[in-house]
C-alpha positions as CSV (number, residue, x, y, z in Angstrom):
1,M,0.0,0.0,0.0
2,A,2.9,2.3,0.8
3,A,4.3,1.8,-2.7
4,V,1.0,2.6,-4.3
5,A,0.7,5.8,-2.2
6,V,4.2,6.9,-3.2
7,A,3.5,6.2,-6.9
8,A,0.2,8.1,-6.7
9,G,1.9,11.0,-5.0
10,L,4.7,11.1,-7.6
11,W,2.1,11.0,-10.4
12,A,0.2,13.9,-8.9
13,F,3.4,15.9,-8.4
14,V,4.7,15.4,-12.0
15,F,1.4,16.0,-13.8
16,W,-0.7,18.2,-11.5
17,T,1.7,20.7,-9.9
18,P,3.5,23.7,-11.5
19,P,7.0,22.4,-10.6
20,G,6.1,18.9,-12.0
21,R,4.7,20.4,-15.3
22,L,7.8,22.6,-15.6
23,M,9.9,19.4,-15.4
24,V,7.8,17.7,-18.1
25,K,8.1,20.8,-20.3
26,G,11.9,20.7,-20.0
27,I,12.0,17.0,-20.9
28,A,9.7,17.6,-23.9
29,E,11.9,20.5,-25.2
30,A,15.0,18.4,-25.0
31,Q,13.5,15.4,-26.7
32,I,11.9,17.4,-29.5
33,A,15.2,19.3,-30.1
34,R,17.1,16.0,-30.2
35,V,14.8,14.8,-33.1
36,V,14.6,18.0,-35.2
37,G,17.9,19.7,-34.4
38,G,18.6,23.2,-33.1
39,A,16.8,24.4,-29.9
40,V,13.1,24.2,-28.9
41,S,11.3,26.3,-26.3
42,I,7.7,25.7,-25.2
43,G,5.8,28.8,-24.0
44,S,3.3,26.8,-21.9
45,L,2.3,23.2,-21.2
46,D,-1.3,22.7,-20.0
47,G,-4.2,20.2,-20.2
48,A,-5.4,17.2,-18.3
49,L,-2.0,15.5,-18.2
50,P,-0.9,13.1,-19.1
51,G,-3.7,12.0,-21.5
52,A,-4.4,15.5,-22.9
53,I,-1.5,17.9,-23.6
54,D,-2.0,21.5,-24.7
55,L,1.1,23.3,-25.9
56,S,1.4,27.0,-26.9
57,G,4.1,29.2,-28.1
58,V,6.4,26.5,-29.4
59,R,9.5,27.9,-31.0
60,F,12.2,26.1,-33.0
61,T,15.4,28.0,-33.3
62,Q,18.8,27.7,-35.0
63,D,21.6,30.0,-34.1
64,G,19.2,32.2,-32.1
65,A,16.7,32.7,-34.9
66,D,13.3,31.2,-35.2
67,W,12.7,28.9,-38.2
68,L,9.3,27.4,-37.0
69,I,6.7,28.8,-34.7
70,I,3.7,26.8,-33.6
71,D,1.0,28.9,-31.8
72,E,-1.0,25.9,-30.5
73,A,-0.7,22.2,-30.5
74,R,-3.0,19.6,-28.8
75,V,-2.4,15.9,-28.3
76,K,-4.9,13.4,-26.9
77,W,-3.3,10.0,-26.4
78,R,-3.5,6.9,-24.3
79,P,-0.4,6.6,-22.0
80,A,-1.5,3.2,-20.6
81,R,-1.0,1.7,-24.1
82,L,2.8,2.3,-23.7
83,L,2.7,-0.7,-21.3
84,G,1.9,-2.8,-24.3
85,R,4.7,-1.2,-26.3
86,S,2.3,0.7,-28.5
87,L,1.7,4.5,-29.0
88,V,-1.9,5.4,-29.5
89,I,-2.8,9.0,-30.3
90,D,-6.5,9.8,-30.7
91,H,-6.0,13.3,-32.0
92,L,-3.0,15.5,-32.9
93,R,-3.9,19.0,-33.9
94,I,-1.5,21.8,-34.9
95,T,-3.0,25.3,-35.2
96,R,-1.4,28.4,-36.6
97,A,2.2,27.3,-37.4
98,R,4.6,29.5,-39.4
99,L,7.7,28.3,-41.3
100,A,9.9,31.4,-41.1
101,A,13.2,29.9,-42.4
102,S,14.7,26.6,-43.7
103,P,15.0,23.9,-41.1
104,P,18.5,23.3,-39.7
105,P,20.6,20.7,-41.7
106,R,20.8,17.3,-40.2
107,E,23.9,15.1,-40.3
108,R,23.3,11.6,-41.7
109,A,24.7,8.9,-39.5
110,E,24.9,6.6,-42.5
111,R,24.3,6.5,-46.2
112,P,20.7,5.8,-47.2
113,R,20.0,2.3,-48.5
114,G,17.1,3.4,-50.7
115,F,13.4,2.3,-50.4
116,E,13.6,-0.7,-48.0
117,L,10.7,-1.2,-45.8
118,P,11.5,-2.6,-42.3
119,E,10.5,-6.2,-41.5
120,R,8.5,-5.1,-38.6
121,L,7.0,-1.6,-38.0
122,P,6.7,0.0,-34.6
123,A,3.1,-0.1,-33.1
124,L,1.8,3.4,-33.7
125,T,-1.7,4.8,-34.2
126,I,-2.7,8.4,-35.0
127,S,-6.4,8.3,-35.4
128,E,-6.7,11.9,-36.5
129,L,-4.1,14.4,-37.5
130,S,-5.1,18.0,-38.4
131,I,-2.9,20.9,-39.4
132,E,-4.8,24.2,-39.6
133,D,-3.3,27.5,-40.9
134,F,0.2,26.4,-41.6
135,S,1.9,29.4,-43.3
136,V,5.2,29.8,-45.2
137,A,7.1,33.0,-45.0
138,E,7.4,35.2,-48.0
139,S,11.1,35.1,-47.8
140,L,11.0,31.4,-48.6
141,A,8.3,31.2,-51.1
142,G,8.3,34.6,-52.8
143,Q,4.9,35.4,-51.3
144,P,3.0,34.5,-48.1
145,L,1.4,31.0,-48.4
146,R,-1.0,29.0,-46.3
147,L,-1.7,25.3,-46.0
148,D,-4.2,23.0,-44.3
149,G,-4.0,19.2,-44.0
150,V,-5.7,16.2,-42.4
151,G,-4.6,12.6,-42.1
152,S,-4.3,9.4,-40.1
153,A,-1.7,6.7,-39.6
154,T,-1.7,3.1,-38.3
155,M,1.3,0.8,-38.2
156,G,2.5,-2.3,-36.4
157,G,4.3,-5.5,-37.4
158,K,3.8,-5.9,-41.1
159,A,0.7,-3.6,-41.3
160,L,0.8,0.0,-42.5
161,D,-2.0,2.4,-43.3
162,I,-1.1,6.1,-43.9
163,R,-3.5,8.6,-45.4
164,F,-3.0,12.3,-45.8
165,N,-4.5,15.2,-47.8
166,A,-3.4,18.8,-47.9
167,N,-4.5,22.0,-49.7
168,S,-3.3,25.5,-49.9
169,D,-5.1,28.8,-50.4
170,G,-7.1,28.9,-53.6
171,E,-6.3,25.2,-54.2
172,R,-2.9,26.2,-55.7
173,D,-1.4,23.1,-54.0
174,Y,-2.7,19.7,-53.4
175,A,-1.1,16.6,-51.9
176,S,-2.5,13.2,-51.3
177,A,-0.9,10.1,-49.9
178,D,-2.5,6.7,-49.5
179,I,0.0,4.0,-48.4
180,R,-1.1,0.6,-47.2
181,R,0.8,-2.6,-46.4
182,A,-0.8,-5.9,-45.3
183,G,1.8,-8.6,-44.8
184,D,4.0,-8.7,-47.9
185,Q,1.5,-6.8,-50.0
186,L,2.0,-3.0,-50.6
187,A,-0.2,-0.4,-52.2
188,V,1.0,3.2,-52.9
189,N,-0.9,6.1,-54.4
190,L,0.8,9.6,-54.2
191,I,-0.2,12.8,-55.8
192,I,1.6,16.2,-55.4
193,A,0.3,19.0,-57.5
194,S,1.2,22.7,-57.4
195,K,0.4,25.5,-59.8
196,A,3.1,27.9,-60.9
197,D,2.3,30.2,-58.0
198,G,1.7,27.4,-55.5
199,A,3.6,26.9,-52.3
200,L,5.5,23.8,-53.4
201,A,6.4,25.2,-56.8
202,L,7.7,28.4,-55.3
203,L,9.6,26.7,-52.5
204,L,11.3,24.3,-54.9
205,K,11.9,27.0,-57.5
206,T,10.6,25.0,-60.4
207,D,9.7,28.0,-62.5
208,G,6.4,26.4,-63.5
209,A,3.7,24.0,-62.4
210,L,4.6,20.9,-60.5
211,L,2.9,17.5,-60.7
212,I,4.2,14.2,-59.3
213,E,2.1,11.0,-59.4
214,A,3.3,7.6,-58.1
215,A,1.2,4.4,-57.9
216,G,1.8,0.8,-57.3
217,D,0.0,-2.3,-56.0
218,G,1.5,-5.8,-55.5
219,P,3.9,-8.0,-53.6
220,L,6.9,-6.4,-52.0
221,E,9.3,-9.0,-53.6
222,D,8.2,-7.9,-57.1
223,F,6.8,-4.4,-56.6
224,R,6.5,-1.8,-59.4
225,I,5.8,1.9,-59.0
226,D,4.5,3.8,-62.0
227,L,5.7,7.4,-62.1
228,H,4.7,10.6,-63.9
229,A,6.4,13.9,-63.2
230,E,6.1,17.4,-64.6
231,I,8.6,19.7,-62.9
232,G,8.1,23.2,-64.3
233,A,11.1,24.5,-66.4
234,F,13.1,21.4,-65.5
235,G,11.0,19.1,-67.7
236,G,9.2,15.8,-66.9
237,A,9.5,12.1,-66.9
238,T,7.2,9.0,-67.2
239,G,8.1,5.4,-66.4
240,D,8.5,2.9,-63.6
241,I,10.8,1.6,-60.9
242,A,10.6,-2.1,-60.0
243,G,12.3,-4.5,-57.7
244,D,12.3,-6.3,-54.4
245,F,11.2,-3.6,-51.9
246,G,11.6,-6.1,-49.1
247,A,15.3,-6.9,-49.7
248,A,16.0,-3.5,-51.3
249,E,19.2,-4.7,-53.0
250,A,18.5,-3.4,-56.5
251,F,15.8,-1.6,-58.4
252,D,15.3,-1.5,-62.2
253,F,14.2,1.8,-63.7
254,N,12.8,2.6,-67.1
255,L,12.1,6.3,-67.8
256,D,11.1,8.5,-70.7
257,V,12.5,12.0,-69.8
258,G,11.7,15.3,-71.5
259,L,14.1,18.2,-70.9
260,G,12.6,21.6,-70.1
261,A,13.7,25.1,-70.7
262,R,16.3,25.0,-67.8
263,F,18.2,22.4,-69.9
264,A,17.8,24.1,-73.3
265,T,21.5,24.0,-74.1
266,T,21.7,20.3,-73.2
267,A,18.6,19.6,-75.3
268,R,20.2,21.1,-78.4
269,L,23.1,18.8,-78.0
270,I,21.5,15.5,-77.2
271,G,17.8,16.1,-78.0
272,E,14.8,17.1,-76.0
273,R,13.8,13.5,-75.1
274,L,15.8,10.7,-73.5
275,S,15.1,7.1,-72.7
276,L,16.8,5.9,-69.6
277,A,16.9,2.3,-68.4
278,G,19.1,0.6,-65.9
279,T,19.5,-0.7,-62.3
280,F,20.0,1.2,-59.2
281,A,21.8,-0.5,-56.2
282,P,21.4,1.3,-52.8
283,A,24.5,1.8,-50.8
284,P,25.3,-1.2,-48.5
285,D,25.1,-0.9,-44.7
């Protein structure tokens, strides 16, 4: 009984008292900074802890300058599910966030191996994700831009289900992702579209409209993604990438590439259209 009383007292101190919440805030700042880089400060941490967390005035800084500011964020989750080694979030909402500068560079611990999917995925559920009023600074995009998005994610073992949709002001940008894995079967459907004056086109400096479509459905060991891309003044490409996405040792690609205005000089030398075929082998561990 004494142990239970001590545990209850510690729980109450950590989550229900100002000093305890200040300690939680400090831990959260350190852990978030560890993931994204730079420094993180949380203006206030409130809510019915630990199951409901309300954050306000979250600032991400690099060299003393803000690169991302989140006015409000709310998380409703189920802490008890951690005992079963699963993270369950009922609702994650981010409201009024502003990207003021490019994120800090992150050092890579190792060279990427390509598109390999892990044998077993961590147990994670985000029933509802919403991003409301996410703005991009004029200094980054050439003009102020605003985005909204909704989505969900469920994963665990060999199961994966990710769905996300986002739009910008005036529907100048649209992004949709539907990725599902069941055992050794994978289905992917991605669309990214941006008008010439859209947020993504301006951020990527494509000098024109942007469209990327990717779709595939089949077994991991023999999976093919059909691709279509139009990247403003850079040109476009249509084709496919195929291979064993489970082992991720090599991928065959077959692309029909059209060079845009940015490569006008190259196009005069070798032609405006190219057919590319070959095999890509990701870097070994």
